[in-house]
C-alpha positions as protocol buffer text, in pm:
chain_id: "A"
residue {
  index: 1
  type: SER
  ca { x: 11 y: 5 z: -8 }
}
residue {
  index: 2
  type: LYS
  ca { x: 124 y: 341 z: -96 }
}
residue {
  index: 3
  type: VAL
  ca { x: -50 y: 495 z: 228 }
}
residue {
  index: 4
  type: CYS
  ca { x: 114 y: 238 z: 477 }
}
residue {
  index: 5
  type: PRO
  ca { x: 415 y: 46 z: 319 }
}
residue {
  index: 6
  type: ASN
  ca { x: 421 y: -165 z: 599 }
}
residue {
  index: 7
  type: ALA
  ca { x: 63 y: -290 z: 563 }
}
residue {
  index: 8
  type: PHE
  ca { x: -26 y: -595 z: 382 }
}
residue {
  index: 9
  type: VAL
  ca { x: -321 y: -688 z: 190 }
}
residue {
  index: 10
  type: ALA
  ca { x: -553 y: -945 z: 312 }
}
residue {
  index: 11
  type: THR
  ca { x: -400 y: -933 z: 657 }
}
residue {
  index: 12
  type: CYS
  ca { x: -672 y: -796 z: 902 }
}
residue {
  index: 13
  type: ALA
  ca { x: -639 y: -825 z: 1283 }
}
residue {
  index: 14
  type: TRP
  ca { x: -1009 y: -882 z: 1355 }
}
residue {
  index: 15
  type: HIS
  ca { x: -1028 y: -1187 z: 1111 }
}
residue {
  index: 16
  type: ARG
  ca { x: -683 y: -1325 z: 1263 }
}
residue {
  index: 17
  type: ILE
  ca { x: -825 y: -1308 z: 1637 }
}
residue {
  index: 18
  type: ASP
  ca { x: -1170 y: -1358 z: 1551 }
}
residue {
  index: 19
  type: ARG
  ca { x: -1216 y: -1622 z: 1256 }
}
residue {
  index: 20
  type: ASN
  ca { x: -879 y: -1770 z: 1290 }
}
residue {
  index: 21
  type: LEU
  ca { x: -865 y: -1823 z: 1662 }
}
residue {
  index: 22
  type: LEU
  ca { x: -1217 y: -1754 z: 1836 }
}
residue {
  index: 23
  type: SER
  ca { x: -1457 y: -1897 z: 1579 }
}
residue {
  index: 24
  type: HIS
  ca { x: -1213 y: -2157 z: 1428 }
}
residue {
  index: 25
  type: ASN
  ca { x: -1331 y: -2534 z: 1410 }
}
residue {
  index: 26
  type: ASP
  ca { x: -1007 y: -2596 z: 1605 }
}
residue {
  index: 27
  type: PHE
  ca { x: -1093 y: -2363 z: 1900 }
}
residue {
  index: 28
  type: PHE
  ca { x: -1466 y: -2317 z: 1911 }
}
residue {
  index: 29
  type: SER
  ca { x: -1576 y: -2605 z: 2101 }
}
residue {
  index: 30
  type: LEU
  ca { x: -1264 y: -2619 z: 2349 }
}
residue {
  index: 31
  type: LEU
  ca { x: -1323 y: -2244 z: 2410 }
}
residue {
  index: 32
  type: LYS
  ca { x: -1709 y: -2286 z: 2480 }
}
residue {
  index: 33
  type: THR
  ca { x: -1646 y: -2577 z: 2701 }
}
residue {
  index: 34
  type: VAL
  ca { x: -1418 y: -2356 z: 2917 }
}
residue {
  index: 35
  type: ARG
  ca { x: -1620 y: -2044 z: 2892 }
}
residue {
  index: 36
  type: ASP
  ca { x: -1926 y: -2252 z: 3004 }
}
residue {
  index: 37
  type: SER
  ca { x: -1752 y: -2403 z: 3284 }
}
residue {
  index: 38
  type: GLY
  ca { x: -1772 y: -2087 z: 3515 }
}
residue {
  index: 39
  type: ILE
  ca { x: -1783 y: -1692 z: 3499 }
}
residue {
  index: 40
  type: GLU
  ca { x: -1402 y: -1698 z: 3619 }
}
residue {
  index: 41
  type: ASN
  ca { x: -1293 y: -1899 z: 3337 }
}
residue {
  index: 42
  type: ARG
  ca { x: -1481 y: -1687 z: 3093 }
}
residue {
  index: 43
  type: ALA
  ca { x: -1298 y: -1389 z: 3231 }
}
residue {
  index: 44
  type: GLU
  ca { x: -973 y: -1585 z: 3179 }
}
residue {
  index: 45
  type: ILE
  ca { x: -1035 y: -1627 z: 2801 }
}
residue {
  index: 46
  type: ASP
  ca { x: -1157 y: -1287 z: 2749 }
}
residue {
  index: 47
  type: ALA
  ca { x: -864 y: -1162 z: 2922 }
}
residue {
  index: 48
  type: ILE
  ca { x: -649 y: -1344 z: 2683 }
}
residue {
  index: 49
  type: THR
  ca { x: -815 y: -1220 z: 2385 }
}
residue {
  index: 50
  type: ARG
  ca { x: -811 y: -860 z: 2504 }
}
residue {
  index: 51
  type: TRP
  ca { x: -424 y: -931 z: 2554 }
}
residue {
  index: 52
  type: LEU
  ca { x: -403 y: -1050 z: 2182 }
}
residue {
  index: 53
  type: TRP
  ca { x: -573 y: -708 z: 2101 }
}
residue {
  index: 54
  type: TYR
  ca { x: -330 y: -500 z: 2306 }
}
residue {
  index: 55
  type: PHE
  ca { x: -70 y: -618 z: 2043 }
}
residue {
  index: 56
  type: ILE
  ca { x: -265 y: -493 z: 1793 }
}
residue {
  index: 57
  type: LYS
  ca { x: -366 y: -158 z: 1914 }
}
residue {
  index: 58
  type: HIS
  ca { x: -196 y: -35 z: 2204 }
}
residue {
  index: 59
  type: TYR
  ca { x: 165 y: -143 z: 2263 }
}
residue {
  index: 60
  type: GLU
  ca { x: 362 y: 143 z: 2107 }
}
residue {
  index: 61
  type: THR
  ca { x: 704 y: -2 z: 2094 }
}
residue {
  index: 62
  type: ILE
  ca { x: 864 y: -302 z: 1963 }
}
residue {
  index: 63
  type: GLU
  ca { x: 1018 y: -356 z: 2323 }
}
residue {
  index: 64
  type: GLU
  ca { x: 689 y: -350 z: 2468 }
}
residue {
  index: 65
  type: CYS
  ca { x: 545 y: -608 z: 2238 }
}
residue {
  index: 66
  type: ASN
  ca { x: 873 y: -828 z: 2304 }
}
residue {
  index: 67
  type: VAL
  ca { x: 820 y: -804 z: 2699 }
}
residue {
  index: 68
  type: ALA
  ca { x: 446 y: -905 z: 2666 }
}
residue {
  index: 69
  type: MET
  ca { x: 483 y: -1183 z: 2425 }
}
residue {
  index: 70
  type: LYS
  ca { x: 720 y: -1322 z: 2675 }
}
residue {
  index: 71
  type: PHE
  ca { x: 500 y: -1281 z: 2945 }
}
residue {
  index: 72
  type: LEU
  ca { x: 186 y: -1413 z: 2726 }
}
residue {
  index: 73
  type: LYS
  ca { x: 375 y: -1727 z: 2648 }
}
residue {
  index: 74
  type: PHE
  ca { x: 475 y: -1800 z: 3003 }
}
residue {
  index: 75
  type: TYR
  ca { x: 120 y: -1729 z: 3109 }
}
residue {
  index: 76
  type: LEU
  ca { x: 0 y: -1988 z: 2876 }
}
residue {
  index: 77
  type: ALA
  ca { x: 287 y: -2250 z: 2937 }
}
residue {
  index: 78
  type: GLU
  ca { x: 250 y: -2196 z: 3321 }
}
residue {
  index: 79
  type: VAL
  ca { x: 148 y: -2547 z: 3486 }
}
residue {
  index: 80
  type: ASP
  ca { x: 32 y: -2440 z: 3805 }
}
residue {
  index: 81
  type: GLN
  ca { x: -271 y: -2220 z: 3789 }
}
residue {
  index: 82
  type: SER
  ca { x: -370 y: -2240 z: 4130 }
}
residue {
  index: 83
  type: LYS
  ca { x: -328 y: -1834 z: 4208 }
}
residue {
  index: 84
  type: ARG
  ca { x: -540 y: -1738 z: 3903 }
}
residue {
  index: 85
  type: PHE
  ca { x: -874 y: -1584 z: 3924 }
}
residue {
  index: 86
  type: GLY
  ca { x: -984 y: -1823 z: 3619 }
}
residue {
  index: 87
  type: THR
  ca { x: -807 y: -2127 z: 3454 }
}
residue {
  index: 88
  type: ILE
  ca { x: -801 y: -2326 z: 3176 }
}
residue {
  index: 89
  type: ASP
  ca { x: -763 y: -2692 z: 3290 }
}
residue {
  index: 90
  type: ASN
  ca { x: -795 y: -2821 z: 2963 }
}
residue {
  index: 91
  type: GLN
  ca { x: -426 y: -2909 z: 2851 }
}
residue {
  index: 92
  type: GLU
  ca { x: -522 y: -2948 z: 2489 }
}
residue {
  index: 93
  type: LEU
  ca { x: -658 y: -2598 z: 2451 }
}
residue {
  index: 94
  type: ARG
  ca { x: -366 y: -2458 z: 2660 }
}
residue {
  index: 95
  type: MET
  ca { x: -135 y: -2615 z: 2409 }
}
residue {
  index: 96
  type: LYS
  ca { x: -335 y: -2503 z: 2124 }
}
residue {
  index: 97
  type: LEU
  ca { x: -349 y: -2168 z: 2241 }
}
residue {
  index: 98
  type: ARG
  ca { x: 42 y: -2166 z: 2274 }
}
residue {
  index: 99
  type: GLU
  ca { x: 90 y: -2306 z: 1924 }
}
residue {
  index: 100
  type: TRP
  ca { x: -138 y: -2043 z: 1788 }
}
residue {
  index: 101
  type: VAL
  ca { x: 18 y: -1727 z: 1947 }
}
residue {
  index: 102
  type: THR
  ca { x: 357 y: -1858 z: 1842 }
}
residue {
  index: 103
  type: GLU
  ca { x: 266 y: -1991 z: 1476 }
}
residue {
  index: 104
  type: LYS
  ca { x: -15 y: -1762 z: 1354 }
}
residue {
  index: 105
  type: PHE
  ca { x: 19 y: -1441 z: 1564 }
}
residue {
  index: 106
  type: ASP
  ca { x: 367 y: -1391 z: 1688 }
}
residue {
  index: 107
  type: ASN
  ca { x: 549 y: -1462 z: 1356 }
}
residue {
  index: 108
  type: LYS
  ca { x: 295 y: -1210 z: 1170 }
}
residue {
  index: 109
  type: ARG
  ca { x: 406 y: -910 z: 1410 }
}
residue {
  index: 110
  type: GLU
  ca { x: 520 y: -700 z: 1140 }
}
residue {
  index: 111
  type: GLU
  ca { x: 199 y: -721 z: 934 }
}
residue {
  index: 112
  type: LEU
  ca { x: -36 y: -710 z: 1264 }
}
residue {
  index: 113
  type: PHE
  ca { x: 133 y: -517 z: 1544 }
}
residue {
  index: 114
  type: GLY
  ca { x: 78 y: -157 z: 1587 }
}
residue {
  index: 115
  type: ALA
  ca { x: 417 y: -80 z: 1706 }
}
residue {
  index: 116
  type: PHE
  ca { x: 569 y: -176 z: 1364 }
}
residue {
  index: 117
  type: PHE
  ca { x: 356 y: 88 z: 1164 }
}
residue {
  index: 118
  type: GLY
  ca { x: 613 y: 372 z: 1187 }
}
residue {
  index: 119
  type: GLY
  ca { x: 550 y: 569 z: 1506 }
}
residue {
  index: 120
  type: MET
  ca { x: 167 y: 554 z: 1455 }
}
residue {
  index: 121
  type: THR
  ca { x: -69 y: 320 z: 1665 }
}
residue {
  index: 122
  type: LEU
  ca { x: -364 y: 168 z: 1527 }
}
residue {
  index: 123
  type: GLY
  ca { x: -613 y: 298 z: 1751 }
}
residue {
  index: 124
  type: ASN
  ca { x: -979 y: 206 z: 1656 }
}
residue {
  index: 125
  type: CYS
  ca { x: -868 y: 63 z: 1321 }
}
residue {
  index: 126
  type: THR
  ca { x: -773 y: -302 z: 1263 }
}
């Protein structure tokens, strides 16, 4: 694109998170099971989803993205969840979320994360 040279056609953050994760066949039933198991667990899934959106819209520097990504991957890999408000007890879902974050999200950071768009944040744009 001439306006945003770092932007890629057919890469939409909303589709990446909503369609390729939350509504995708590989995740939908697993996420629904966790959400339906309790309000705290629903909040856990919602917090992770919002965390992903922070990469897209709110983190302003690459360093912020790097630190937050390390925390997110640690959070998803942490074995002891006893100190959390909600939990994702389903190990299959936690593994799939870690894989998705690594393979489908983090490796697309130059195309998705607002911090890579030359000093501008994406604000309400996706």
